[in-house]
C-alpha positions in Angstrom: -97.7 -34.4 -66.2 -100.3 -34.8 -63.6 -102.7 -37.6 -63.9 -105.9 -37.5 -62.0 -107.6 -40.8 -61.7 -111.3 -40.7 -61.6 -113.1 -43.7 -60.4 -116.5 -44.7 -61.7 -118.4 -47.7 -60.8 -119.7 -49.9 -63.6 -123.1 -51.2 -63.5 -123.5 -54.7 -62.5 -124.6 -55.8 -65.9 -120.9 -55.6 -67.2 -119.4 -57.8 -64.4 -119.4 -60.7 -66.6 -117.3 -59.1 -69.3 -113.8 -60.4 -68.2 -112.1 -59.2 -71.3 -113.3 -55.6 -70.8 -112.3 -55.7 -67.1 -108.8 -57.0 -67.9 -108.3 -54.2 -70.4 -109.3 -51.7 -67.8 -106.8 -53.2 -65.3 -104.1 -52.9 -67.9 -104.8 -49.2 -68.4 -104.6 -48.7 -64.7 -101.3 -50.4 -64.5 -100.0 -48.3 -67.4 -100.9 -45.1 -65.6 -99.4 -46.3 -62.3 -96.2 -47.1 -64.1 -96.1 -43.7 -65.7 -96.8 -42.0 -62.3 -94.1 -44.0 -60.5 -91.5 -43.3 -63.1 -92.3 -39.6 -63.2 -92.2 -39.4 -59.4 -88.8 -41.1 -59.5 -87.5 -38.5 -61.9 -88.9 -35.6 -59.9 -87.4 -37.2 -56.7 -84.0 -37.4 -58.4 -84.1 -33.7 -59.4 -85.2 -32.7 -55.9 -82.6 -35.0 -54.3 -79.8 -33.7 -56.6 -80.8 -30.1 -55.6 -80.8 -30.9 -51.9 -77.5 -32.8 -52.3 -75.8 -29.8 -54.0 -77.0 -27.4 -51.4 -76.1 -29.7 -48.5 -72.7 -30.4 -50.0 -71.9 -26.7 -50.2 -73.3 -26.2 -46.7 -71.1 -29.1 -45.4 -68.0 -27.8 -47.2 -68.7 -24.3 -45.9 -69.1 -25.5 -42.4 -66.0 -27.7 -42.4 -64.0 -24.8 -43.9 -65.4 -22.4 -41.3 -64.7 -24.8 -38.5 -61.1 -25.3 -39.6 -60.6 -21.5 -39.9 -62.4 -20.8 -36.6 -60.3 -23.6 -34.9 -57.1 -21.9 -36.1 -58.4 -18.5 -35.0 -59.4 -19.8 -31.5 -55.9 -21.3 -31.0 -54.3 -18.1 -32.2 -56.6 -16.1 -29.8 -55.6 -18.3 -26.9 -51.9 -17.9 -27.7 -52.3 -14.1 -28.0 -54.2 -14.1 -24.7 -51.4 -16.1 -23.0 -48.8 -13.8 -24.6 -50.6 -10.7 -23.3 -50.8 -12.4 -19.9 -47.0 -13.1 -20.0 -46.4 -9.6 -21.2 -48.4 -8.1 -18.4 -46.7 -10.2 -15.8 -43.3 -9.1 -17.2 -44.3 -5.5 -17.2 -45.5 -5.7 -13.6 -42.2 -7.2 -12.6 -40.4 -4.4 -14.4 -42.6 -1.8 -12.8 -41.7 -3.2 -9.4 -38.0 -2.8 -10.2 -38.5 0.7 -11.6 -40.5 1.7 -8.6 -37.7 0.4 -6.3 -35.2 2.3 -8.5 -37.2 5.5 -8.3 -37.5 5.2 -4.5 -33.7 4.6 -4.3 -33.0 7.7 -6.4 -35.3 9.8 -4.3 -33.6 8.5 -1.1 -30.2 9.3 -2.5 -31.3 12.8 -3.5 -32.7 13.2 0.0 -29.5 12.0 1.5 -27.5 14.4 -0.6 -29.8 17.2 0.4 -29.2 16.3 4.1 -25.5 16.1 3.5 -25.5 19.4 1.7 -27.2 21.0 4.7 -24.6 19.5 7.0 -21.8 20.6 4.8 -23.3 24.1 4.5 -23.6 24.3 8.3 -20.0 23.2 8.8 -18.8 25.7 6.2 -20.8 28.4 7.9 -19.4 27.6 11.3 -15.8 27.7 9.9 -16.7 31.0 8.1 -18.2 32.5 11.3 -15.1 31.4 13.3 -12.7 32.9 10.8 -14.8 36.1 10.6 -14.8 36.4 14.4 -11.0 35.7 14.4 -10.4 38.3 11.7 -12.7 40.8 13.4 -10.8 40.2 16.7 -7.4 40.8 15.1 -8.7 43.8 13.3 -9.8 45.3 16.6 -6.7 44.2 18.5 -3.9 46.6 19.8 -0.2 45.9 19.8 1.9 47.0 22.8 5.4 48.3 22.4 6.8 45.0 23.6 4.8 43.1 20.8 2.0 41.9 22.9 -1.4 41.6 21.1 -4.1 43.1 23.2 -7.8 42.4 22.7 -10.8 43.5 24.7 -10.1 41.8 28.0 -9.9 42.7 31.6 -6.8 41.6 33.5 -3.3 40.9 32.3 -3.9 37.3 33.0 -6.8 37.3 30.8 -4.8 39.2 28.2 -2.1 36.6 28.2 -4.6 33.9 28.0 -6.5 35.6 25.2 -3.3 36.2 23.2 -2.3 32.5 23.6 -5.7 31.3 22.4 -5.7 33.7 19.5 -2.2 32.6 18.4 -3.2 29.0 18.7 -6.3 29.6 16.7 -4.5 31.4 14.0 -1.8 28.8 13.9 -4.3 26.0 13.7 -6.1 27.7 10.8 -2.8 28.3 9.0 -1.8 24.7 9.5 -5.0 23.3 8.2 -4.8 25.5 5.1 -1.0 25.4 4.6 -1.5 23.9 1.2 -3.0 27.2 0.0 0.1 29.2 1.1 3.7 29.2 -0.1 6.3 27.6 2.2 8.3 30.9 2.4 5.2 32.9 3.5 6.2 35.3 6.3 3.0 34.5 8.3 3.7 30.7 8.1 7.2 31.3 9.4 6.1 33.7 12.1 3.6 31.3 13.5 6.1 28.3 12.9 3.5 26.3 11.1 6.2 24.1 9.6 7.1 22.8 13.1 3.6 21.4 13.6 3.5 17.7 12.8 -0.1 16.9 13.3 -3.3 18.2 14.8 -2.2 17.2 18.3 1.0 19.3 18.2 -0.8 22.6 19.2 -0.8 21.8 23.0 2.5 23.8 23.6 1.7 27.5 23.7 3.6 29.7 21.2 4.8 33.3 22.0 4.9 35.6 19.1 6.2 39.2 19.1 3.6 40.8 17.1 4.3 43.8 14.8 1.9 45.9 12.8 3.2 44.4 9.5 2.8 40.8 10.8 -0.7 41.6 12.1 -1.7 43.1 8.7 -0.2 40.1 6.9 -1.9 37.7 9.2 -5.3 39.4 8.7 -4.7 39.4 4.9 -3.8 35.7 4.9 -6.8 34.8 7.0 -9.0 36.9 4.7 -7.7 35.0 1.7 -8.3 31.7 3.5 -11.8 32.9 4.3 -12.4 33.8 0.6 -11.1 30.4 -0.4 -13.4 28.6 2.0 -16.3 30.6 0.7 -15.3 29.6 -2.8 -15.0 26.0 -1.8 -18.3 26.1 -0.1 -19.9 27.3 -3.3 -18.3 24.6 -5.3 -19.2 21.9 -2.8 -22.8 23.0 -2.5 -23.0 23.2 -6.3 -21.7 19.7 -6.5 -24.3 18.5 -4.0 -27.0 20.4 -5.8 -26.0 18.8 -9.1 -26.2 15.4 -7.6 -29.5 16.1 -5.9 -30.9 17.3 -9.2 -29.3 14.3 -11.0 -31.0 11.8 -8.7 -34.2 13.7 -8.6 -34.2 13.7 -12.4 -33.4 10.0 -12.4 -36.4 9.4 -10.1 -38.7 11.5 -12.3 -37.5 9.7 -15.4 -38.0 6.3 -13.7 -41.5 7.3 -12.5 -42.3 8.4 -16.0 -41.2 4.9 -17.2 -43.5 3.4 -14.6 -46.4 5.5 -15.9 -45.5 4.4 -19.4 -45.5 0.8 -18.3 -48.8 1.3 -16.5 -50.2 2.6 -19.8 -48.9 -0.5 -21.5 -50.6 -2.7 -18.8 -53.9 -0.8 -19.4 -53.5 -1.4 -23.2 -52.7 -5.0 -22.6 -55.7 -5.5 -20.3 -57.9 -3.9 -22.9 -56.5 -6.3 -25.6 -57.1 -9.2 -23.2 -60.7 -8.3 -22.8 -61.1 -8.0 -26.6 -59.4 -11.3 -27.0 -61.7 -12.9 -24.5 -64.7 -11.5 -26.3 -63.5 -12.7 -29.6 -62.6 -16.1 -28.2 -66.1 -16.5 -26.6 -67.7 -15.6 -29.9 -65.5 -18.0 -31.8 -66.1 -20.9 -29.4 -69.8 -20.3 -29.5 -69.9 -20.3 -33.3 -67.8 -23.4 -33.4 -70.2 -25.2 -31.1 -73.2 -24.0 -33.2 -71.5 -25.1 -36.4 -70.6 -28.5 -35.0 -74.1 -29.0 -33.7 -75.7 -28.1 -37.1 -73.1 -30.1 -39.0 -73.9 -33.2 -37.0 -77.6 -32.5 -37.7 -77.0 -32.1 -41.4 -74.8 -35.2 -41.6 -77.5 -37.2 -39.8 -80.1 -36.0 -42.1 -78.1 -36.8 -45.2 -77.4 -40.3 -43.9 -81.1 -40.9 -43.2 -82.1 -39.4 -46.5 -79.7 -41.6 -48.4 -81.2 -44.6 -46.7 -84.7 -43.5 -47.4 -83.9 -42.8 -51.1 -82.4 -46.2 -51.4 -85.5 -47.7 -49.8 -87.7 -45.7 -52.2 -85.7 -46.9 -55.2 -86.2 -50.5 -54.1 -90.0 -49.9 -53.6 -90.2 -48.3 -57.0 -88.3 -51.2 -58.6 -90.6 -53.6 -56.8 -93.7 -51.8 -57.9 -92.6 -51.6 -61.5 -91.6 -55.3 -61.4 -95.0 -56.2 -60.0 -96.7 -54.1 -62.7 -94.7 -56.0 -65.3 -95.9 -59.4 -63.9 -99.5 -58.2 -63.9 -99.2 -57.1 -67.5 -98.1 -60.6 -68.4 -100.9 -62.2 -66.6 -103.6 -60.0 -67.9 -102.4 -60.3 -71.5 -103.7 -57.9 -74.1 -106.5 -55.6 -73.4 -109.8 -55.8 -75.3 -110.9 -53.0 -77.5 -113.9 -51.8 -75.6 -115.8 -48.5 -76.0 -115.8 -48.0 -72.3 -113.3 -48.6 -69.5 -113.6 -50.0 -66.0 -111.6 -47.2 -64.7 -111.8 -43.9 -66.6 -108.5 -42.1 -66.4 -108.9 -38.6 -67.2 -105.8 -36.7 -68.1 -106.0 -33.2 -66.8 -103.9 -31.1 -69.2 -102.3 -28.2 -67.6 -100.2 -25.4 -69.0 -96.7 -26.8 -68.8 -94.8 -24.8 -66.2 -91.1 -24.6 -66.2 -90.1 -26.5 -63.0 -86.4 -26.7 -63.9 -85.5 -26.9 -60.2 -81.9 -27.8 -60.9 -81.4 -24.9 -63.2 -83.0 -22.4 -60.8 -81.1 -23.7 -57.8 -77.7 -23.9 -59.5 -78.2 -20.3 -60.8 -79.0 -19.1 -57.4 -76.0 -20.9 -55.8 -73.6 -19.4 -58.3 -74.6 -15.8 -57.4 -72.6 -15.8 -53.9 -70.9 -12.3 -52.8 -60.7 -8.8 -47.2 -6.5 31.4 -20.9 -0.4 33.4 -22.4 0.0 37.1 -21.9 1.0 37.0 -18.2 3.8 34.5 -18.7 5.3 36.6 -21.5 5.2 39.7 -19.2 6.9 37.7 -16.4 9.4 36.4 -18.7 10.0 39.9 -20.0 10.5 41.1 -16.4 13.1 38.4 -15.8 14.8 38.7 -19.1 15.0 42.6 -19.3 18.4 44.4 -19.1 17.1 46.2 -16.0 17.4 42.9 -14.2 21.1 43.7 -13.3 19.9 46.7 -11.3 17.5 44.6 -9.3 17.5 44.9 -5.5 16.1 42.9 -2.6 13.1 45.2 -2.4 12.1 44.9 -6.0 12.6 41.2 -5.9 10.2 41.1 -3.0 7.9 43.2 -5.1 8.1 40.8 -8.0 7.4 37.9 -5.7 4.4 39.6 -4.2 3.1 40.4 -7.7 3.5 36.8 -8.7 1.7 35.6 -5.6 -1.2 38.0 -6.3 -1.3 36.7 -9.9 -1.3 33.1 -8.7 -4.1 33.8 -6.2 -6.1 35.5 -9.0 -5.6 32.7 -11.4 -6.5 30.1 -8.8 -9.7 32.1 -8.0 -10.5 32.3 -11.6 -10.0 28.5 -11.9 -12.4 27.9 -9.0 -14.9 30.3 -10.6 -14.5 28.4 -13.9 -15.1 25.1 -12.2 -18.2 26.4 -10.4 -19.6 27.9 -13.7 -18.9 24.6 -15.4 -20.7 22.6 -12.8 -23.7 24.9 -12.9 -23.8 24.7 -16.7 -23.4 21.0 -16.6 -26.2 20.7 -14.0 -28.4 23.0 -16.1 -27.7 21.0 -19.2 -28.4 17.8 -17.3 -31.7 19.1 -16.2 -32.6 20.4 -19.7 -31.6 17.0 -21.2 -33.7 15.1 -18.6 -36.6 17.4 -19.2 -36.3 16.9 -22.9 -36.2 13.1 -22.4 -39.2 13.3 -20.2 -41.1 15.3 -22.8 -40.0 13.0 -25.5 -41.1 10.0 -23.5 -44.5 11.6 -22.9 -44.8 12.4 -26.6 -43.7 8.9 -27.5 -46.3 7.5 -25.1 -49.1 9.6 -26.7 -47.9 8.7 -30.2 -47.8 5.0 -29.2 -51.3 5.3 -27.8 -52.4 6.9 -31.0 -50.8 4.2 -33.1 -52.5 1.5 -30.9 -55.8 3.3 -31.3 -55.5 3.5 -35.1 -54.7 -0.2 -35.2 -57.6 -1.0 -32.9 -59.9 1.1 -35.1 -58.7 -0.8 -38.1 -59.4 -4.1 -36.5 -62.8 -3.0 -35.4 -63.7 -1.8 -38.9 -62.4 -5.1 -40.3 -64.5 -7.1 -37.9 -67.6 -4.9 -38.8 -67.0 -5.6 -42.5 -66.6 -9.3 -41.9 -69.8 -9.4 -39.8 -71.7 -7.6 -42.6 -70.4 -10.1 -45.2 -71.3 -13.0 -42.9 -74.8 -11.7 -42.3 -75.4 -11.4 -46.1 -74.0 -14.9 -46.7 -76.2 -16.4 -44.1 -79.3 -14.6 -45.4 -78.4 -15.8 -49.0 -78.0 -19.4 -48.0 -81.2 -19.3 -46.0 -83.0 -17.8 -48.9 -81.7 -20.6 -51.2 -82.7 -23.3 -48.7 -86.2 -21.8 -48.3 -86.8 -21.5 -52.0 -85.6 -25.1 -52.6 -87.8 -26.4 -49.8 -90.8 -24.5 -51.2 -90.3 -25.9 -54.6 -89.7 -29.4 -53.3 -92.7 -29.2 -51.1 -95.0 -28.4 -54.0 -93.6 -31.2 -56.1 -93.9 -33.7 -53.4 -97.3 -32.5 -52.5 -98.5 -33.2 -56.0 -96.9 -36.6 -55.9 -98.8 -37.4 -52.6 -102.1 -36.5 -54.2 -101.4 -38.8 -57.2 -100.4 -41.7 -55.0 -103.5 -41.3 -52.9 -105.6 -41.6 -56.1 -103.5 -44.5 -57.3 -104.0 -46.3 -53.9 -107.7 -45.8 -54.2 -107.7 -47.2 -57.7 -105.5 -50.1 -56.7 -107.9 -51.0 -53.9 -110.8 -51.1 -56.4 -108.6 -53.1 -58.8 -107.8 -55.6 -56.1 -111.5 -56.3 -55.8 -111.9 -56.8 -59.5 -108.8 -59.0 -59.7 -110.2 -61.2 -56.9 -113.4 -61.6 -58.8 -111.7 -62.3 -62.1 -109.4 -64.8 -60.3 -106.7 -64.5 -63.0 -103.7 -66.4 -61.8 -101.9 -64.6 -58.9 -103.1 -61.1 -60.0 -105.0 -60.5 -56.8 -101.9 -61.1 -54.6 -99.7 -59.0 -56.9 -102.2 -56.2 -56.9 -102.1 -56.3 -53.1 -98.2 -56.3 -53.1 -98.4 -53.3 -55.5 -100.7 -51.5 -53.2 -98.4 -52.1 -50.2 -95.4 -51.0 -52.2 -97.0 -47.8 -53.3 -98.3 -47.2 -49.7 -94.8 -47.8 -48.3 -93.3 -45.5 -50.9 -95.8 -42.8 -50.0 -95.0 -43.2 -46.3 -91.2 -43.0 -47.0 -91.6 -39.9 -49.1 -93.7 -38.2 -46.5 -91.1 -39.1 -43.8 -88.3 -37.7 -45.9 -90.3 -34.6 -46.5 -90.9 -34.2 -42.7 -87.1 -34.6 -42.2 -86.5 -31.9 -44.8 -88.9 -29.5 -43.2 -87.4 -30.2 -39.8 -83.9 -29.6 -41.2 -85.0 -26.3 -42.6 -86.4 -25.3 -39.2 -83.1 -26.4 -37.6 -81.1 -24.3 -40.2 -83.4 -21.3 -39.6 -82.8 -21.7 -35.8 -79.0 -22.0 -36.5 -79.0 -18.8 -38.8 -81.1 -16.9 -36.3 -78.7 -17.7 -33.4 -75.7 -17.0 -35.7 -77.3 -13.6 -36.7 -77.9 -12.8 -33.0 -74.3 -13.5 -32.2 -73.2 -11.4 -35.2 -75.5 -8.6 -34.1 -74.1 -8.6 -30.5 -70.6 -8.6 -32.0 -71.5 -5.8 -34.4 -72.9 -3.7 -31.6 -69.7 -4.3 -29.5 -67.4 -3.3 -32.3 -69.6 -0.3 -33.2 -69.4 1.0 -29.6 -65.7 0.2 -29.5 -65.1 2.1 -32.7 -67.0 5.1 -31.4 -65.0 5.0 -28.1 -61.8 4.7 -30.1 -62.6 7.6 -32.4 -63.4 9.8 -29.3 -60.1 8.6 -27.6 -58.3 9.3 -30.9 -59.6 12.9 -31.0 -58.5 13.4 -27.3 -55.0 12.1 -28.0 -54.6 14.3 -31.1 -55.6 17.3 -29.0 -53.1 16.3 -26.3 -50.3 15.8 -28.9 -51.0 19.1 -30.5 -51.0 21.0 -27.1 -47.9 19.1 -26.0 -46.1 19.9 -29.2 -46.8 23.6 -28.9 -45.7 23.6 -25.2 -42.6 21.7 -26.1 -41.7 24.1 -28.9 -41.9 27.1 -26.5 -39.8 25.2 -23.9 -37.2 24.3 -26.6 -36.9 28.0 -27.6 -36.2 29.0 -23.9 -33.9 26.0 -23.4 -32.1 26.8 -26.6 -31.3 30.4 -25.4 -30.1 29.1 -22.0 -28.1 26.4 -23.6 -26.5 28.9 -26.1 -25.6 31.3 -23.2 -24.2 28.4 -21.1 -22.3 27.1 -24.2 -20.7 30.5 -24.7 -19.7 30.6 -21.0 -18.2 27.1 -21.1 -16.4 27.9 -24.4 -14.8 31.0 -22.8 -13.6 29.2 -19.7 -12.5 26.2 -21.7 -10.5 28.4 -24.1 -8.7 30.0 -21.1 -8.4 26.8 -19.1 -5.1 25.4 -20.5 -3.3 28.8 -20.5 -4.5 29.4 -16.9 -3.4 26.0 -15.8 0.0 26.4 -17.5 0.4 29.9 -15.9 -0.4 28.5 -12.4 2.0 25.6 -12.8 4.8 27.9 -14.1 4.3 30.5 -11.3 4.3 27.8 -8.7 7.6 26.6 -10.1 9.1 30.1 -10.1 7.9 31.2 -6.6 9.9 28.7 -4.5 13.1 29.9 -6.2 12.5 33.7 -5.8 13.3 33.8 -2.0 16.8 32.5 -2.7 17.6 36.0 -4.2 17.0 37.5 -0.7 20.0 35.5 0.7 22.4 36.9 -1.9 24.5 40.1 -1.4 23.3 43.4 -2.7 25.8 42.9 -5.5 23.7 43.5 -8.6 25.9 41.2 -10.7 24.9 38.3 -8.5 21.3 39.1 -8.8 21.6 39.6 -12.5 23.5 36.3 -12.9 20.7 34.4 -11.0 17.9 35.9 -13.0 19.7 35.2 -16.2 20.3 31.6 -15.2 16.7 31.3 -14.1 15.3 32.9 -17.3 17.5 30.6 -19.4 15.6 27.7 -18.1 
C-alpha cells in the first residue's frame, strides 16, 4: 500500500481548536506507524532475497576457490613432473647419442680392419699366385735342379734356394691343413722346422716332375683355402659392421623418438602454464570479489541492525505521542488530510520470483658307408700298395671336399645371419617409427579430448555467470523500485512531521514537541541508512558486473586458445593418419620382400644344418682313418697281411 500524504494548510480561524488538531496529529502518527511497519516488511523481504543470493554466491565462490586451488596445485605438480621428465629424457638422449657415436666408431673401425685384412689376404694370394706361376713355368734338369727364368748359374742356384724356402715357409705356415704323411711336407722337411726363425739354413731338394706337380697342387689347395678364409673373414667383418651400423641407426631412432617426447612434453608444459596462469588469475579475481562481497554483507548487517533500532525507536516514540495526545476528536475535517491512493495491487512477491529463478540453474652318411664297404669287402685281401695309395688319395680328396663344403656352409650361414639381422633391425626400426606415430596419434587424441572438455566447461561457466548476473540484476531492479517508493513516502512523512512539530509546539501538550522532533530525526536517519544501503547494493552490482565481465574475457581468451589448439590438433591428426597409412602400405611391401628372402635363406640354412652333423662326423672319421693308412705301405706285398690289417681296422 502506498500512502501519499497531502498537506493542506488550515485557515487561521481553526488554530484555537486544540481537540481537532490533536485528532489530526493522531491520524498522522497512525499513518507514519503503518508506513514504517510496511517499509520494515518490504526491507525484510528484499534483505532475505539479497541474503539468499549472496549466500549462494559466497558458497559458489568458496567451492570454486577450493577446486581451483586443488587444480593449481595439481597443475604445478604436473609442470614439475614434466620438467623432471624432460630433464631425464635429455640425460637419456645424451647417453644414447654417445652410444650411437660409439657404434658408428666401432663400425668404422671394423671397416678399416676389414680393408687391412683384405689387403693382407690379397698380398698373400698374390705371393702364392706368383709362386705357383713361377713353379708352373719352371724347368727341371736331369740332376733335379729347378730352373726358373734367370741368367747365370749363380742366379739359378740363388733362385732355387729362395723358391724352396718360400714354398717351405708356406707349407709350414699352413701345415695344419695338410696330413703329416703328405709327400710334399716330407720332401720339404717341414716337420724339421721348429719355428719361424728356423728357415735360415738353405735346403737342397732334388726336384722331380711328380714332386713339382704335387707341390703346385698343394700350393693351389692352400691358395683356395686362403681365398675361402678371406671370404669368411670379410663376411664376419661385414656382419659386424652391419651389426654396429644397425645398432647406431636403432639408437639414433631412439634419440629421434626421445626428441619427439621432449617436444610433446614442451607442448604440455606450455599448456600447463597457460592453464595455471588462467587458474591463478581466476583465483585472484574470486578472492577479490569474495572479499568485496563479505565486506558488503558485514556492512549491510550493521545497517539493517541500525535500521531496526531506528524503526523500533520511531514506533516507540509514536506510542508515547499517542498516549500524550489521547483520543482524537470527531471532527468533520482534518488538520492533515491523508489521501490514500489506491492502486491496482501488483504481485511483488520478490521472494517467490527470486527463489524460482535461483532454482532454475543448468562432465650331411652315404660316404662313410661306401668307405666302410671298401674296407670291409672280400676284395680287400687282394689289395696292393698302389690301390692302398689310391684309397688314401680318394679319402684325402673327400676330406678336402667336405672341408670346403663346411667352409661354404659357414659362409652361407654368416651371410644369412647377417641378412636376418639386418631384416630384423629394419623391422624393429619400422616398428619403432610406427609406434612413434601411433603414440603421437594417441597423444593427439587425448589432447583433443582435453581441449573439447575445456571448451564445454568454458561454455557452461559462461552460461552460469550470465545466469547469476541476470538474477542479481533482476533482484536489484526490483529492490530499487521498492526502496524508491519507500524513499518517496518517507520524504512526505518528514514534511508532515515538520508541520506537525510546529503544531505540537503551539499546542504545548506535554513533551510532544520534543518527541515529534525525535521522531523526525529517527525517520530521517532511517531514510539516510536505507539510501546508503541502496548505494552499497548498486556499487556491489557494479563490482559483480565488472567481475563477470573480466571472468567472461578470461573465458573468451581461453575459449579462443582451445579452439585454435583443437583446430591445430585436428590438422595434425589428419597428417599423422596419412603418415601411418603410407607407412603401413610401405611396410607391407617390405614385409613381402623380406618374407621371400627370409624363406630362401631359411631353406639354405635348413639344408646346411641338415648336412652339418653328417659332414662333421665324416670329416672326423676320415681324419681318424688317414693317419693309419700309410702304415699299410710299410707292410710286405703279402696280401694276407694287408687283408689282416684292413679287417682289424674295419672291426674298429
